C-alpha positions in Angstrom: -11.7 -20.0 -10.1 -9.4 -17.6 -12.0 -6.9 -15.7 -9.8 -8.1 -12.2 -8.8 -5.7 -9.4 -9.6 -5.4 -6.5 -7.2 -4.0 -3.0 -7.3 -3.3 -0.8 -4.2 -2.9 2.9 -4.0 -2.0 4.0 -0.5 -0.3 6.4 1.9 0.8 5.8 5.4 1.7 2.9 7.7 -1.6 0.9 7.3 -1.1 0.9 3.5 2.5 -0.4 3.9 1.3 -3.1 6.3 -1.5 -4.0 3.9 1.0 -4.5 1.0 3.4 -6.4 3.2 0.7 -8.7 4.4 -0.1 -9.7 0.8 3.4 -9.8 -0.8 5.8 -10.2 2.1 4.1 -12.4 4.7 7.4 -13.4 6.3 8.0 -9.8 7.2 5.3 -10.1 9.9 7.7 -10.6 12.7 9.2 -7.2 12.2 5.9 -5.5 12.9 6.0 -6.5 16.6 3.6 -8.9 18.5 5.3 -12.4 18.3 8.6 -10.8 17.5 11.5 -12.1 15.3 12.7 -14.7 17.8 9.3 -16.3 18.3 8.0 -16.2 14.7 7.2 -19.6 13.3 6.2 -18.3 9.9 2.6 -19.4 10.2 1.6 -17.3 7.2 2.0 -20.0 4.6 1.1 -18.1 1.4 2.3 -15.3 -0.9 -0.1 -13.2 -3.0 2.6 -11.2 -4.7 1.7 -12.7 -8.1 -1.8 -11.4 -7.7 -0.6 -7.9 -6.9 -0.7 -6.0 -10.3 0.5 -2.7 -8.8 1.2 -1.1 -5.4 2.0 2.6 -5.4 2.6 4.8 -2.4 1.5 8.4 -2.5 2.1 11.3 -0.1 -0.1 11.7 3.0 -3.3 13.6 2.1 -2.2 16.7 4.0 0.9 17.1 1.8 -1.3 18.1 -1.1 -3.2 20.9 0.5 -6.9 21.4 0.5 -7.4 20.9 -3.2 -5.6 19.2 -6.0 -6.0 20.8 -9.4 -4.5 18.0 -11.6 -5.0 14.6 -10.1 -3.6 13.0 -13.3 -0.2 14.5 -12.6 0.0 12.7 -9.2 -1.3 9.3 -10.1 0.8 6.6 -11.7 -0.4 4.8 -14.8 -3.2 2.5 -13.5 -2.7 -1.1 -14.6 -5.6 -3.4 -15.5 -6.8 -5.5 -12.7 -10.0 -6.7 -11.0 -10.0 -4.8 -7.6 -8.6 -1.5 -6.4 -7.8 -0.9 -2.7 -7.4 2.8 -2.1 -6.0 3.5 1.4 -5.8 6.9 3.1 -5.8 9.1 0.0 -6.6 12.7 -0.6 -10.4 13.2 -1.3 -9.7 14.7 -4.7 -7.8 11.6 -5.7 -10.5 9.3 -4.4 -13.1 11.2 -6.3 -11.4 10.5 -9.6 -10.7 6.8 -9.0 -14.0 5.3 -10.0 -13.9 6.7 -13.6 -10.2 5.8 -14.0 -10.5 2.2 -12.9 -13.8 1.6 -14.7 -12.0 2.2 -18.0 -9.4 -0.4 -17.0 -12.0 -3.1 -16.4 -12.0 -3.1 -12.6 -15.0 -4.6 -10.8 -14.6 -3.4 -7.2 -13.3 -0.4 -5.3 -12.4 -0.9 -1.6 -11.7 2.2 0.5 -10.7 1.1 4.0 -11.5 3.5 6.8 -9.3 2.5 9.8 -9.7 6.2 10.6 -13.1 7.8 9.9 -11.3 10.8 8.3 -10.1 8.6 5.5 -13.6 8.4 4.0 -16.2 10.6 5.8 -19.9 10.1 5.1 -20.2 12.8 2.4 -17.2 11.5 0.4 -18.5 7.9 0.9 -21.9 8.8 -0.6 -20.2 10.6 -3.5 -18.0 7.5 -4.2 -21.0 5.2 -3.9 -22.9 7.2 -6.5 -20.0 7.2 -8.9 -19.3 3.5 -8.5 -23.0 2.8 -9.3 -22.8 5.0 -12.3 -19.7 3.1 -13.6 -21.0 -0.4 -12.7 -18.5 -0.9 -9.9 -19.0 -2.7 -6.6 -18.0 -0.5 -3.7 -17.0 -1.2 0.0 -15.9 1.0 2.8 -15.0 -1.2 5.7 -14.5 0.6 9.0 -12.3 -0.9 10.2 -11.1 -3.3 7.5 -11.7 -6.4 9.7 -15.4 -5.7 9.4 -15.3 -6.4 5.7 -17.7 -9.1 4.3 -20.2 -9.2 1.6 -21.5 -11.0 -1.6 -20.3 -11.1 -5.2 -16.9 -9.7 -5.9 -16.4 -8.7 -2.3 -16.8 -12.3 -1.2 -14.5 -13.3 -4.0 -11.9 -10.8 -2.7 -12.2 -12.2 0.9 -11.9 -15.8 -0.3 -8.9 -15.1 -2.7 -6.8 -13.0 -0.3 -8.1 -14.4 3.1 -8.7 -10.8 4.2 -11.8 -9.4 5.9 -13.7 -10.3 8.9 -11.5 -12.8 10.8 -12.5 -16.5 10.6 -10.9 -19.3 12.5 -10.9 -23.1 12.6 -10.4 -24.3 16.2 -10.0 -27.8 17.6 -10.9 -28.3 21.2 -10.2 -31.4 23.3 -12.1 -31.5 26.6 -12.0 -27.8 27.4 -8.5 -27.1 26.0 -7.8 -25.4 22.7 -5.3 -27.6 21.0 -5.3 -26.1 17.6 -6.3 -22.7 16.1 -6.0 -22.0 12.4 -6.7 -18.7 10.6 -9.1 -19.0 7.6 -9.5 -15.2 7.1 -7.4 -12.5 8.7 -7.4 -8.8 9.1 -4.6 -7.2 7.0 -2.6 -6.2 10.1 -2.2 -9.9 11.0 -3.9 -9.7 14.4 -5.9 -12.9 13.8 -2.7 -14.9 13.5 -1.4 -13.5 16.7 -4.7 -14.3 18.6 -4.8 -17.8 17.2 -1.3 -18.5 18.3 -1.8 -17.0 21.8 -5.1 -18.8 22.4 -3.6 -22.2 21.6 -3.4 -24.2 24.8 -6.0 -22.0 26.5 -8.3 -23.9 28.9 -11.8 -22.6 28.7 -13.2 -22.5 32.3 -15.4 -19.5 32.2 -16.6 -17.5 29.1 -15.8 -14.2 30.9 -12.1 -15.1 31.3 -12.1 -16.6 27.8 -13.4 -13.4 26.3 -11.0 -11.3 28.4 -8.0 -13.3 27.2 -9.0 -13.0 23.5 -9.5 -9.3 23.9 -6.2 -8.8 25.7 -4.3 -10.5 22.9 -6.1 -8.4 20.4 -5.1 -5.2 22.3 -1.5 -6.4 22.7 -1.0 -6.7 18.9 -0.2 -3.5 17.0 -3.7 -3.1 15.6 -3.9 -0.3 13.0 -7.5 0.9 13.6 -7.9 4.4 15.0 -8.4 4.8 18.7 -10.3 8.1 18.2 -14.0 8.0 18.8 -16.1 7.8 15.6 -19.5 9.5 15.6 -21.0 6.8 13.3 -19.7 3.9 15.3 -20.3 5.5 18.7 -16.9 4.1 19.7 -13.4 4.0 18.1 -12.8 1.7 15.2 -10.2 0.0 17.4 -12.9 -1.0 19.8 -15.1 -2.5 17.1 -12.0 -4.5 15.9 -11.8 -5.9 19.4 -15.4 -6.9 19.5 -15.1 -8.5 16.1 -12.1 -10.6 17.2 -13.7 -11.8 20.4 -17.0 -12.7 18.6 -15.4 -14.5 15.7 -12.9 -16.5 17.7 -15.6 -17.5 20.2 -17.9 -18.5 17.2 -15.1 -20.9 16.0 -15.1 -22.4 19.5 -18.8 -22.9 19.5 -19.4 -20.1 22.0 -22.0 -17.3 21.4 -20.3 -14.0 22.3 -23.4 -11.8 21.6 -23.4 -10.9 25.3 -19.9 -9.5 25.0 -20.8 -7.2 22.1 -22.7 -3.9 22.7 -26.1 -3.9 21.1 -25.2 -1.2 18.6 -22.5 -3.4 17.1 -24.5 -6.6 16.9 -25.7 -5.9 13.4 -22.1 -6.6 12.2 -22.6 -10.2 13.0 -26.2 -10.7 11.7 
């Protein structure tokens, strides 16, 4: 399989964390969680060679309500396969499908760790434009809910980013090894895997509680504000995803832990 090339346009802390996760995995310790003294550099990869461009823009509010000349703000877009556009002004987002289609891109990903980054009306507009230009389109809310077919699946496989997946080894009822196959870009999956190693599974309720506590202890980047579409905050959905996916790797069905309105994410 040919290496997938990726471009990132972003503003804000989540965008910085996203780029660092790809290109500077050893910076993980500086973001909190395990901390510098405890870091064992479990991220054993570096995707900087796949990163065609990474450009930080101002926060959307800095541009005012409307942007008259988007071209004057954007850098020259390099040719690549996938564009990830994080926390950008709506007027900038609206122009991206046409721009990247000309450069041979196949997929536009617009993360929505906060629902305001890509509200339903804008999402519909972007979807129509991507269809017009023959682009795949994804708006994961939060990013750790990302999965799919085609080029989305290709992205997840190449960069190990999306809905977390684990490989867990259990002896008796003790977790002796937990390896991350796919992570969220904030790195929470690696923290959970490390903290759950050595856990003795005695009751599923305590098992789920511990996974969830570790997920909450990590500096997750998903918004804690209630989202009308989700019925809860994106942060809460991230927690349910982590518990469900780690439990699945341990051979435990966590459907009971997940509210019914979120279960479609795991179908």
